[in-house]
C-alpha positions as CSV (number, residue, x, y, z in Angstrom):
1,X,-25.3,-58.3,9.7
2,X,-22.7,-61.0,10.4
3,X,-21.8,-61.1,6.7
4,X,-21.3,-57.3,6.6
5,X,-19.2,-57.5,9.8
6,X,-16.9,-60.2,8.4
7,X,-16.4,-58.2,5.2
8,X,-15.6,-55.0,7.0
9,X,-13.1,-56.9,9.2
10,X,-11.5,-58.5,6.2
11,X,-11.1,-55.0,4.6
12,X,-9.5,-53.7,7.8
13,X,-7.1,-56.5,8.0
14,X,-6.3,-56.1,4.3
15,X,-5.2,-52.5,4.9
16,X,-2.5,-53.8,7.2
17,X,-1.2,-56.6,5.1
18,X,2.2,-56.0,3.4
19,X,0.5,-56.8,0.1
20,X,-1.6,-53.6,0.4
21,X,1.4,-51.4,0.4
22,X,2.3,-50.1,-3.0
23,X,4.2,-47.3,-4.7
24,X,0.8,-45.7,-5.7
25,X,-1.8,-44.7,-3.1
26,X,-4.6,-44.7,-5.7
27,X,-7.1,-41.9,-5.8
28,X,-8.2,-40.8,-2.4
29,X,-11.4,-39.1,-1.6
30,X,-12.8,-37.9,1.8
31,X,-16.4,-38.4,2.8
32,X,-16.8,-34.7,3.7
33,X,-15.2,-33.4,0.5
34,X,-16.4,-34.8,-2.8
35,X,-14.9,-32.0,-4.8
36,X,-11.3,-33.1,-4.7
37,X,-9.4,-36.3,-5.4
38,X,-5.7,-36.8,-4.6
39,X,-3.1,-39.5,-5.4
40,X,0.5,-40.0,-4.2
41,X,3.1,-41.9,-6.2
42,X,6.7,-42.7,-5.7
43,X,9.4,-43.7,-8.1
44,X,12.4,-46.0,-7.6
45,X,14.7,-44.9,-4.8
46,X,17.6,-42.8,-5.9
47,X,20.2,-44.2,-3.5
48,X,19.5,-44.9,0.1
49,X,18.3,-41.5,1.1
50,X,16.5,-40.0,-1.8
51,X,13.2,-40.7,-3.7
52,X,10.9,-38.8,-5.9
53,X,7.2,-38.3,-5.1
54,X,4.3,-37.0,-7.2
55,X,1.2,-35.5,-5.7
56,X,-1.7,-35.5,-8.2
57,X,-4.7,-33.3,-7.4
58,X,-8.0,-33.3,-9.3
59,X,-10.5,-30.6,-8.6
60,X,-14.1,-30.2,-9.8
61,X,-15.1,-27.2,-11.8
62,X,-15.3,-24.0,-9.7
63,X,-12.9,-25.3,-7.0
64,X,-9.3,-24.3,-6.3
65,X,-6.4,-25.1,-4.1
66,X,-3.3,-23.0,-3.2
67,X,0.3,-22.3,-4.1
68,X,3.2,-22.4,-1.6
69,X,2.2,-18.7,-0.7
70,X,-1.6,-18.6,-0.8
71,X,-1.8,-14.8,-0.7
72,X,-4.3,-13.0,1.4
73,X,-6.2,-16.2,2.3
74,X,-6.0,-20.0,2.1
75,X,-3.6,-22.7,3.2
76,X,-0.9,-24.3,1.1
77,X,-0.8,-28.1,0.8
78,X,1.3,-29.9,3.4
79,X,2.3,-33.4,4.5
80,X,2.7,-34.6,8.1
81,X,5.0,-37.6,8.0
82,X,4.7,-40.5,10.5
83,X,8.5,-40.9,10.4
84,X,11.2,-38.5,11.6
85,X,14.1,-37.3,9.6
86,X,12.3,-36.8,6.2
87,X,13.0,-33.6,4.4
88,X,10.6,-32.8,1.5
89,X,11.5,-30.3,-1.2
90,X,8.3,-29.3,-3.0
91,X,8.3,-28.0,-6.6
92,X,5.5,-25.7,-7.6
93,X,4.2,-25.1,-11.1
94,X,3.2,-21.5,-12.1
95,X,0.1,-20.6,-10.2
96,X,-2.9,-18.5,-11.1
97,X,-4.4,-15.4,-9.3
98,X,-7.9,-15.5,-7.9
99,X,-9.7,-12.4,-6.7
100,X,-12.8,-12.9,-4.7
101,X,-14.6,-10.1,-2.7
102,X,-11.4,-8.0,-2.8
103,X,-9.2,-10.8,-1.5
104,X,-6.3,-11.9,-3.7
105,X,-5.1,-15.5,-3.6
106,X,-2.6,-17.6,-5.6
107,X,-3.2,-21.2,-6.5
108,X,-4.5,-23.8,-9.0
109,X,-7.8,-25.0,-10.5
110,X,-8.6,-28.2,-12.4
111,X,-5.8,-30.8,-12.4
112,X,-2.3,-30.1,-11.1
113,X,0.7,-32.3,-10.3
114,X,3.3,-31.3,-7.7
115,X,6.7,-33.0,-7.9
116,X,8.3,-33.5,-4.5
117,X,11.9,-34.7,-3.7
118,X,12.3,-36.6,-0.4
119,X,15.6,-36.9,1.3
120,X,16.8,-38.1,4.7
121,X,16.2,-41.3,6.7
122,X,13.6,-42.9,4.5
123,X,11.8,-46.0,5.8
124,X,10.9,-48.8,3.5
125,X,7.3,-47.9,3.9
126,X,6.2,-44.2,3.9
127,X,3.0,-43.1,5.6
128,X,1.6,-39.7,6.6
129,X,-1.3,-37.4,6.3
130,X,-1.8,-34.9,3.4
131,X,-3.7,-31.7,4.4
132,X,-5.3,-30.0,1.4
133,X,-7.4,-26.8,1.4
134,X,-10.0,-26.5,-1.3
135,X,-12.2,-23.5,-1.9
136,X,-15.2,-22.4,-3.9
137,X,-17.9,-20.4,-2.2
138,X,-16.8,-22.1,0.9
139,X,-13.4,-23.5,2.0
140,X,-12.8,-27.1,3.2
141,X,-9.6,-28.3,4.9
142,X,-9.3,-32.0,4.4
143,X,-6.9,-34.7,5.7
144,X,-5.9,-37.6,3.5
145,X,-4.1,-40.5,5.3
146,X,-1.8,-42.4,2.9
147,X,0.8,-45.2,2.8
148,X,3.4,-46.1,0.2
149,X,5.8,-49.0,-0.2
150,X,9.2,-47.8,-1.6
151,X,10.1,-51.4,-2.4
152,X,7.2,-51.9,-4.8
153,X,8.2,-51.8,-8.5
154,X,7.5,-48.7,-10.5
155,X,7.0,-48.6,-14.3
156,X,8.4,-46.2,-16.8
157,X,5.2,-44.2,-16.6
158,X,6.3,-42.6,-13.3
159,X,9.6,-41.3,-14.7
160,X,7.7,-39.8,-17.7
161,X,5.1,-38.2,-15.4
162,X,7.8,-36.8,-13.1
163,X,9.7,-35.3,-15.9
164,X,6.6,-33.7,-17.3
165,X,5.7,-32.3,-13.9
166,X,9.2,-30.8,-13.5
167,X,8.7,-29.2,-17.0
168,X,5.8,-27.2,-15.5
169,X,8.0,-25.7,-12.8
170,X,9.4,-22.3,-13.7
171,X,13.2,-22.3,-14.3
172,X,15.4,-19.6,-12.7
173,X,16.3,-17.9,-16.0
174,X,15.2,-17.5,-19.6
175,X,12.4,-14.9,-19.3
176,X,14.0,-11.6,-18.2
177,X,17.1,-9.7,-19.2
178,X,17.2,-7.6,-16.0
179,X,15.1,-8.0,-12.8
180,X,15.2,-6.0,-9.6
181,X,13.0,-5.1,-6.6
182,X,12.8,-2.0,-4.5
183,X,10.8,-0.8,-1.6
184,X,9.2,2.5,-0.8
185,X,6.7,3.4,1.9
186,X,3.9,0.8,1.7
187,X,4.8,-0.5,-1.8
188,X,7.1,-3.0,-3.4
189,X,8.3,-2.1,-7.0
190,X,9.5,-4.9,-9.2
191,X,11.0,-3.9,-12.5
192,X,12.0,-6.3,-15.3
193,X,13.1,-6.0,-18.9
194,X,12.4,-8.6,-21.6
195,X,13.8,-8.4,-25.2
196,X,10.5,-9.7,-26.7
197,X,8.3,-7.2,-24.8
198,X,5.4,-8.0,-22.4
199,X,2.0,-9.3,-23.3
200,X,0.2,-10.8,-20.3
201,X,2.6,-10.3,-17.3
202,X,1.8,-11.8,-14.0
203,X,3.8,-11.6,-10.7
204,X,3.5,-14.1,-7.8
205,X,5.3,-13.3,-4.6
206,X,6.1,-15.3,-1.5
207,X,4.9,-13.4,1.6
208,X,7.6,-12.7,4.2
209,X,6.8,-13.6,7.7
210,X,5.8,-10.1,8.8
211,X,4.3,-8.7,5.6
212,X,1.4,-9.3,3.2
213,X,1.2,-8.4,-0.5
214,X,-1.8,-7.2,-2.4
215,X,-2.6,-7.5,-6.1
216,X,0.2,-6.0,-8.3
217,X,-0.5,-3.1,-10.7
218,X,1.4,-3.5,-14.0
219,X,2.7,-0.9,-16.3
220,X,4.4,-1.8,-19.6
221,X,6.6,0.6,-21.6
222,X,8.3,-1.2,-24.4
223,X,10.5,-3.9,-23.1
224,X,10.2,-2.6,-19.5
225,X,7.7,-3.9,-17.0
226,X,7.0,-2.2,-13.7
227,X,4.9,-4.0,-11.1
228,X,3.8,-2.0,-8.1
229,X,2.6,-4.1,-5.2
230,X,0.8,-2.7,-2.1
231,X,2.4,-4.0,1.2
232,X,0.9,-4.2,4.6
233,X,1.8,-6.2,7.7
234,X,0.1,-9.5,8.5
235,X,-2.8,-7.7,10.1
236,X,-3.4,-5.1,7.4
237,X,-1.7,-2.3,9.2
238,X,1.4,-0.2,8.4
239,X,3.9,-2.1,6.3
240,X,7.3,-3.1,7.6
241,X,10.4,-1.9,5.8
242,X,11.4,-4.6,3.3
243,X,14.7,-3.1,2.2
244,X,17.6,-5.6,2.6
245,X,15.2,-8.6,2.9
246,X,15.3,-11.6,0.5
247,X,12.4,-12.0,-1.8
248,X,11.2,-15.1,-3.7
249,X,8.9,-14.6,-6.7
250,X,7.7,-16.1,-9.9
251,X,7.3,-13.8,-13.0
252,X,5.2,-15.1,-15.9
253,X,4.2,-13.9,-19.3
254,X,1.8,-16.2,-21.2
255,X,3.2,-19.7,-21.3
256,X,6.7,-18.6,-20.1
257,X,7.7,-18.1,-16.4
258,X,10.8,-17.6,-14.3
259,X,11.3,-17.9,-10.6
260,X,13.9,-15.8,-8.9
261,X,15.5,-14.8,-5.6
262,X,16.2,-11.1,-5.1
263,X,17.4,-8.8,-2.4
264,X,15.0,-5.8,-2.0
265,X,16.7,-2.4,-2.4
266,X,15.4,1.2,-2.5
267,X,12.7,1.8,-5.1
268,X,14.5,4.1,-7.6
269,X,11.5,5.4,-9.6
270,X,7.8,5.0,-10.0
271,X,5.8,3.5,-12.8
272,X,5.3,6.7,-14.6
273,X,9.0,7.4,-14.3
274,X,10.0,4.2,-15.9
275,X,12.6,4.9,-18.5
276,X,13.1,8.5,-17.2
277,X,16.7,9.1,-16.2
278,X,18.1,11.5,-13.7
279,X,19.0,14.2,-16.2
280,X,15.7,13.9,-18.0
281,X,14.0,14.2,-14.6
282,X,16.0,17.4,-13.8
283,X,15.2,18.9,-17.2
284,X,11.5,18.1,-16.7
285,X,11.7,19.7,-13.2
286,X,13.2,22.9,-14.7
287,X,10.5,23.1,-17.4
288,X,7.7,22.2,-15.1
289,X,8.8,24.7,-12.5
290,X,8.9,27.5,-15.1
291,X,5.5,26.6,-16.5
292,X,4.1,27.0,-13.0
293,X,4.4,30.7,-13.5
294,X,1.9,30.5,-16.4
295,X,-0.7,28.3,-14.6
296,X,-4.1,30.0,-13.7
297,X,-3.6,29.2,-10.0
298,X,-0.5,31.4,-9.9
299,X,-2.3,34.6,-10.7
300,X,-1.7,35.8,-7.1
301,X,2.0,35.0,-7.7
302,X,1.9,37.3,-10.7
303,X,0.3,40.0,-8.5
304,X,3.2,39.7,-6.1
305,X,5.7,40.1,-8.9
306,X,4.0,43.1,-10.3
307,X,3.7,44.6,-6.9
308,X,7.4,44.3,-6.3
309,X,8.1,45.8,-9.7
310,X,6.2,48.9,-8.7
311,X,8.7,49.6,-6.0
312,X,11.8,49.7,-8.3
313,X,11.2,53.1,-9.8
314,X,14.2,55.4,-9.3
315,X,16.4,52.7,-8.0
316,X,19.8,51.6,-9.2
317,X,20.4,48.4,-11.2
318,X,22.2,47.0,-8.1
319,X,19.2,47.4,-5.9
320,X,16.9,45.9,-8.5
321,X,19.2,42.9,-8.9
322,X,19.3,42.3,-5.1
323,X,15.5,42.5,-4.8
324,X,14.9,39.9,-7.5
325,X,17.7,37.6,-6.4
326,X,16.1,37.7,-3.0
327,X,12.7,36.7,-4.5
328,X,14.3,33.9,-6.4
329,X,16.1,32.8,-3.2
330,X,12.7,32.7,-1.5
331,X,11.4,30.4,-4.2
332,X,14.4,28.1,-4.1
333,X,14.5,27.9,-0.3
334,X,10.8,27.1,-0.3
335,X,11.3,24.2,-2.6
336,X,14.1,22.9,-0.4
337,X,11.8,23.2,2.6
338,X,9.3,21.1,0.7
339,X,12.1,18.6,0.0
340,X,12.8,18.5,3.7
341,X,9.1,17.9,4.5
342,X,8.9,15.1,1.9
343,X,12.1,13.5,3.4
344,X,10.6,13.6,6.9
345,X,7.3,12.1,5.7
346,X,9.2,9.3,3.8
347,X,11.3,8.5,6.9
348,X,8.1,8.3,8.9
349,X,6.4,6.1,6.3
350,X,3.8,8.7,5.7
351,X,1.9,9.5,2.5
352,X,3.7,11.7,0.0
353,X,2.0,14.1,-2.5
354,X,2.1,17.4,-4.2
355,X,-0.2,20.0,-2.6
356,X,-1.2,17.8,0.3
357,X,-0.8,20.7,2.7
358,X,-4.1,22.1,1.2
359,X,-5.8,19.1,2.9
360,X,-5.0,20.8,6.3
361,X,-7.6,23.3,7.4
362,X,-5.1,25.2,9.6
363,X,-2.8,25.8,6.6
364,X,-5.7,26.9,4.4
365,X,-6.9,29.3,7.1
366,X,-3.4,30.7,7.6
367,X,-2.9,31.3,3.9
368,X,-6.3,32.9,3.6
369,X,-5.4,35.3,6.4
370,X,-2.1,36.1,4.7
371,X,-3.8,36.8,1.3
372,X,-6.3,39.1,3.1
373,X,-3.5,41.0,4.7
374,X,-1.8,41.4,1.3
375,X,-5.0,42.6,-0.2
376,X,-5.5,45.2,2.6
377,X,-2.0,46.4,2.3
378,X,-2.4,46.9,-1.5
379,X,-5.6,48.8,-0.9
380,X,-3.5,51.2,1.3
381,X,-5.3,50.3,4.5
382,X,-2.1,49.7,6.5
383,X,1.6,49.2,6.0
384,X,3.9,46.7,7.7
385,X,6.5,48.8,9.6
386,X,9.6,47.6,11.2
387,X,11.7,49.1,14.0
388,X,14.3,51.7,12.9
389,X,17.1,49.3,13.7
390,X,15.6,46.5,11.7
391,X,14.9,49.0,8.8
392,X,18.6,50.1,8.9
393,X,19.9,46.6,8.8
394,X,17.6,45.6,5.9
395,X,18.6,48.8,4.0
396,X,22.3,48.1,4.4
397,X,21.9,44.4,3.5
398,X,20.1,44.7,0.2
399,X,18.2,47.9,0.1
400,X,14.5,48.7,0.3
401,X,13.0,45.7,2.0
402,X,15.0,42.8,0.6
403,X,13.5,40.5,3.2
404,X,10.0,41.3,1.8
405,X,11.0,40.2,-1.6
406,X,12.3,37.0,-0.2
407,X,9.0,36.3,1.5
408,X,7.2,37.1,-1.7
409,X,9.1,34.2,-3.3
410,X,8.1,32.0,-0.3
411,X,4.4,32.7,-0.7
412,X,4.6,32.4,-4.4
413,X,5.7,28.8,-4.0
414,X,3.1,28.0,-1.4
415,X,0.3,29.3,-3.7
416,X,1.7,27.4,-6.7
417,X,1.5,23.9,-5.0
418,X,-2.2,23.3,-5.8
419,X,-1.3,23.3,-9.5
420,X,0.0,20.4,-11.6
421,X,1.8,21.7,-14.7
422,X,3.0,19.7,-17.7
423,X,6.3,18.0,-17.0
424,X,5.8,18.7,-13.3
425,X,4.1,15.3,-12.6
426,X,6.9,13.4,-14.2
427,X,9.6,15.2,-12.2
428,X,7.7,14.8,-8.9
429,X,6.9,11.1,-9.5
430,X,10.6,10.5,-10.0
431,X,11.6,12.6,-7.1
432,X,9.3,11.2,-4.5
433,X,10.3,7.6,-5.3
434,X,14.0,8.2,-5.9
435,X,16.8,8.0,-3.3
436,X,16.9,11.1,-1.1
437,X,19.9,12.8,-2.8
438,X,17.9,12.6,-6.1
439,X,14.8,13.9,-4.4
440,X,16.7,17.0,-3.2
441,X,18.3,17.6,-6.6
442,X,15.0,17.5,-8.4
443,X,13.3,19.8,-5.9
444,X,16.2,22.2,-6.3
445,X,15.7,22.1,-10.1
446,X,12.0,22.8,-9.6
447,X,12.8,25.9,-7.5
448,X,15.3,27.1,-10.1
449,X,12.8,26.6,-12.9
450,X,10.0,28.6,-11.1
451,X,12.4,31.4,-10.3
452,X,13.7,31.8,-13.8
453,X,11.6,34.9,-14.5
454,X,12.9,36.5,-11.4
455,X,16.5,35.5,-12.3
456,X,16.0,37.0,-15.8
457,X,15.3,40.4,-14.3
458,X,18.2,40.0,-11.9
459,X,20.5,39.4,-14.8
460,X,19.1,42.3,-16.9
461,X,17.7,44.8,-14.3
462,X,17.0,47.3,-17.1
463,X,13.9,45.2,-18.0
464,X,12.3,46.4,-14.7
465,X,13.6,49.9,-15.0
466,X,11.9,50.5,-18.4
467,X,8.4,50.5,-16.9
468,X,6.4,53.7,-17.4
469,X,7.1,56.5,-14.9
470,X,5.2,56.6,-11.7
471,X,1.8,58.1,-11.9
472,X,-1.9,57.6,-11.2
473,X,-1.8,54.3,-13.1
474,X,0.2,52.8,-10.2
475,X,-2.8,53.4,-7.8
476,X,-5.1,51.7,-10.3
477,X,-2.7,48.7,-10.6
478,X,-2.4,48.4,-6.8
479,X,-6.2,48.2,-6.6
480,X,-6.3,45.5,-9.3
481,X,-3.6,43.5,-7.5
482,X,-5.5,44.0,-4.2
483,X,-8.7,42.6,-5.8
484,X,-6.7,39.6,-7.1
485,X,-5.4,38.9,-3.6
486,X,-8.8,39.3,-2.1
487,X,-10.2,36.8,-4.6
488,X,-7.5,34.4,-3.6
489,X,-8.4,34.8,0.1
490,X,-12.1,34.2,-0.6
491,X,-11.2,31.1,-2.7
492,X,-9.1,29.7,0.1
493,X,-12.0,30.3,2.6
494,X,-14.2,28.3,0.3
495,X,-11.9,25.4,0.7
496,X,-12.6,25.4,4.4
497,X,-16.2,24.4,3.7
498,X,-15.1,20.8,3.6
499,X,-13.7,21.0,7.1
500,X,-15.9,23.5,9.0
501,X,-19.1,23.4,6.9
502,X,-20.5,25.7,4.2
503,X,-22.3,27.9,6.6
504,X,-19.2,28.7,8.7
505,X,-17.1,29.2,5.6
506,X,-19.7,31.6,4.1
507,X,-19.9,33.4,7.4
508,X,-16.1,33.9,7.5
509,X,-16.2,35.3,3.9
510,X,-18.9,37.8,4.8
511,X,-17.1,38.8,8.0
512,X,-13.9,39.4,6.0
513,X,-15.7,41.6,3.4
514,X,-17.5,43.6,6.1
515,X,-14.2,44.2,8.0
516,X,-12.5,45.2,4.8
517,X,-15.3,47.7,3.9
518,X,-15.3,49.1,7.4
519,X,-11.5,49.6,7.1
520,X,-12.0,51.3,3.8
521,X,-14.7,53.6,5.3
522,X,-12.4,54.5,8.2
523,X,-9.5,55.3,5.9
524,X,-11.2,56.9,2.9
525,X,-14.8,57.6,4.0
526,X,-18.1,55.9,3.7
527,X,-18.6,57.2,0.2
528,X,-15.5,55.4,-1.0
529,X,-16.6,52.3,0.8
530,X,-20.0,52.4,-0.9
531,X,-18.4,52.9,-4.3
532,X,-16.0,50.0,-3.6
533,X,-18.9,47.7,-2.6
534,X,-20.8,48.7,-5.8
535,X,-17.8,48.0,-7.9
536,X,-17.3,44.6,-6.2
537,X,-21.0,43.7,-6.9
538,X,-20.6,44.8,-10.5
539,X,-17.4,42.8,-11.0
540,X,-19.0,39.6,-9.6
541,X,-22.1,40.1,-11.7
542,X,-20.0,40.7,-14.8
543,X,-18.0,37.6,-14.2
544,X,-21.1,35.5,-13.8
545,X,-22.7,37.1,-16.8
546,X,-19.6,36.6,-18.9
547,X,-19.4,33.0,-17.9
548,X,-23.0,32.4,-19.0
549,X,-22.2,34.0,-22.4
550,X,-19.1,31.9,-22.9
551,X,-20.7,28.7,-21.9
552,X,-22.6,26.5,-24.3
553,X,-26.3,26.9,-25.2
554,X,-27.4,25.5,-21.8
555,X,-25.8,25.8,-18.3
556,X,-23.0,23.3,-17.7
557,X,-24.2,20.4,-15.7
558,X,-22.6,17.1,-14.8
559,X,-25.0,14.4,-15.8
560,X,-22.4,11.5,-15.6
561,X,-23.2,8.8,-13.0
562,X,-19.9,8.9,-11.2
563,X,-19.1,5.9,-9.0
564,X,-16.6,5.7,-6.1
565,X,-13.1,4.9,-7.2
566,X,-11.5,1.6,-6.2
567,X,-9.3,-1.1,-7.7
568,X,-12.1,-3.6,-7.3
569,X,-14.4,-1.4,-9.4
570,X,-11.8,-1.2,-12.2
571,X,-11.3,-5.0,-12.2
572,X,-15.0,-5.6,-12.2
573,X,-15.6,-3.2,-15.1
574,X,-12.8,-4.9,-17.1
575,X,-14.2,-8.3,-16.3
576,X,-17.6,-7.1,-17.7
577,X,-15.8,-6.0,-20.9
578,X,-16.5,-2.3,-20.2
579,X,-14.4,0.8,-20.5
580,X,-13.3,2.8,-17.4
581,X,-12.7,6.6,-17.0
582,X,-10.8,7.5,-13.8
583,X,-10.9,11.1,-12.4
584,X,-9.0,11.9,-9.2
585,X,-9.7,15.5,-8.2
586,X,-9.6,17.9,-5.3
587,X,-11.5,21.1,-4.5
588,X,-8.2,23.0,-3.9
589,X,-6.8,21.9,-7.3
590,X,-7.3,24.8,-9.7
591,X,-6.0,22.7,-12.6
592,X,-8.8,20.2,-11.7
593,X,-11.4,22.9,-12.0
594,X,-10.0,24.0,-15.4
595,X,-10.3,20.4,-16.6
596,X,-13.8,20.1,-15.3
597,X,-15.3,23.2,-16.9
598,X,-13.2,23.2,-20.1
599,X,-13.4,19.5,-20.9
600,X,-15.4,17.1,-18.6
601,X,-18.6,19.2,-18.5
602,X,-18.8,19.8,-22.3
603,X,-21.5,18.1,-24.2
604,X,-19.3,15.9,-26.4
605,X,-17.4,14.6,-23.3
606,X,-20.5,14.1,-21.3
607,X,-22.1,12.1,-24.0
608,X,-19.0,9.8,-24.3
609,X,-18.8,9.3,-20.5
610,X,-22.5,8.4,-20.4
611,X,-22.2,5.6,-22.9
612,X,-23.6,2.3,-21.7
613,X,-20.2,0.5,-21.8
614,X,-18.4,3.3,-19.9
615,X,-17.9,3.2,-16.1
616,X,-17.0,6.6,-14.7
617,X,-15.0,6.5,-11.4
618,X,-14.1,9.5,-9.3
619,X,-11.8,9.9,-6.3
620,X,-11.9,13.0,-4.1
621,X,-8.5,14.0,-2.6
622,X,-9.7,17.2,-1.0
623,X,-9.2,15.6,2.3
624,X,-6.5,13.1,3.3
625,X,-7.3,9.6,2.0
626,X,-4.9,6.7,2.4
627,X,-6.8,4.7,-0.3
628,X,-6.5,7.5,-2.9
629,X,-2.9,8.2,-2.0
630,X,-2.1,4.5,-2.5
631,X,-4.1,4.4,-5.8
632,X,-2.0,7.3,-7.1
633,X,1.3,6.0,-5.9
634,X,0.7,2.6,-7.6
635,X,0.4,4.5,-10.8
636,X,3.5,6.6,-10.2
637,X,1.6,9.8,-9.5
638,X,1.8,12.2,-6.5
639,X,-0.5,15.0,-7.7
640,X,-3.9,15.8,-9.0
641,X,-5.5,16.0,-11.4
642,X,-5.1,12.4,-12.4
643,X,-7.0,10.8,-15.2
644,X,-6.7,7.3,-16.6
645,X,-8.6,5.2,-19.2
646,X,-9.0,1.5,-19.2
647,X,-10.8,-0.9,-21.5
648,X,-10.5,-4.0,-23.7
649,X,-8.0,-2.1,-25.8
650,X,-6.2,-0.6,-22.8
651,X,-6.1,-3.4,-20.2
652,X,-3.1,-1.8,-18.4
653,X,-4.7,1.7,-18.6
654,X,-3.6,4.9,-20.3
655,X,-2.7,8.0,-18.1
656,X,-3.8,11.3,-19.7
657,X,-2.0,14.6,-19.5
658,X,-2.5,16.8,-16.4
659,X,-4.1,19.5,-18.6
660,X,-6.9,17.7,-20.4
661,X,-8.3,18.5,-23.8
662,X,-11.5,17.0,-25.3
663,X,-9.4,15.3,-27.9
664,X,-7.3,13.6,-25.2
665,X,-10.4,12.2,-23.5
666,X,-12.3,11.2,-26.6
667,X,-9.3,9.6,-28.3
668,X,-8.4,7.6,-25.2
669,X,-12.0,6.4,-24.8
670,X,-12.1,5.4,-28.5
671,X,-8.7,3.6,-28.2
672,X,-9.9,1.7,-25.1
673,X,-12.6,-0.1,-27.1
674,X,-10.0,-2.3,-28.8
675,X,-10.7,-4.3,-31.9
676,X,-14.5,-4.8,-32.3
677,X,-15.7,-8.2,-33.5
């Protein structure tokens, strides 16, 4: 025991002898952490108040440490000096991103060397404590006391190692031609252009004091890269406004990287809008608004138009022009009202989206009531009458119920919002992420585009005046339009099932039909009511029978094993070398229904989606969902349907058109396989 005691005392004294001080700490290990080794080395002093320091870190396989901004977890390396007046300027090589259990961190694995420049009142002998966080399945925070003698000689190897370590630190130029950052509600959008294009882009961000960044979503279009980063506060709640703040980042592509300092501005456009200028966006809005008139979900709108045309017989061209201008004005004013709503939502940092009002049960119920009243009016069960004074004012202002034509345009717009037409998604994505004046301009263009058929008749009123003369055919047409309105009311009631339950929604539908038949019986007699009920039953039966004849050999059934949609599910599937088909839908989206029955339920598509290497993910936006809203926004979309395909051949994903075709789906799934070995 005495021998061991003397040896231990000798070692303790040796640590305090001047000879034990050197410019190299040697490799340090801690008893409670055998997975990491560290070493600190200094070079020759650069004058009285400056010296270079190297921190070498060796990590065992499966272990990591952290960058200057660790991300959503972890602690960056730090040194607590035993002397005052020392300023340390750390230099950081390009890190890597690690994703574990949905948590994104930034750091290093294996061996890494951090160059550090020390300035200030430097003592002849440096000492301090290095604190290093290392993680695998568990995390260990370890302290390493050290001491260094600045007067000890250093060889040429240190200068070589320091220069090599500096070579791993990203410069402040050389990668990008242009680089900018913008902020919108809950998201940071970084855009960069590179003449050589992008292959494996990676973005690493320093977290501000009051904000936390999630994993970026990348979209590459030629030489342009758009990285969309979810933002929250330090506790995961609502994100602070980053506009005007300074942002430090590292952008890498393969072996090249660049670190930059930016001032965050307003996000000008989304990922899907990348490369889409203002005038292209306005043109897309005009075309998309016009196509809304042709979408299947706008059949009630067509009914309103035809109903208004029935009233123009025997009127002058001036009266016809006023009526159709009023309808067009109703459409345009409605789109401007939607722009106002989107503006208020953005200023309140709320979710933006096309057709989101159909997630509100009160709005759905109100629209169902309005459609039922339209239907009853077209069946001749009642008429909306105004006071004599109001009637006179309306007559002198535009003739024959101009206000009614205005409100027809308003309701036409409201019923068109569950639809996503071609070109419409591009225009909306640009509008909802652009500055507010651009948003208003694009919504104005959408209104003008949808009102073009009305404006056409306003310019050439003789188109409306050339209809056949009034006769019994008008009563038949009114009945057909009434049935269209009634079908719209019943469809809207079916959407309430998500909010009030299927039984309650079914009960409301039966009550509506009973009240309607009772009103028909009171107005036209029970015989007419019975005939109407029989016709309704025959129509429903005919539709179902026709659907069965037009379907394939067997009933259409969804046999795909759909999984819940999440970013983690996409990453996991790609890590497993699988393909991913994403489907974001909603019960109130008629275009989604068309895609489902015309494409997704067909045999060939079902077979492709059930392939062993395909993971099918579905998100339901029928009700408000912050997760799905954020998912869509990260991809530059504000509407459903939304479909995207990932795979080894499409690691960044490919967004499909709003109106699907079997060729679109099958070709994208085939492309996502990539090159097979």
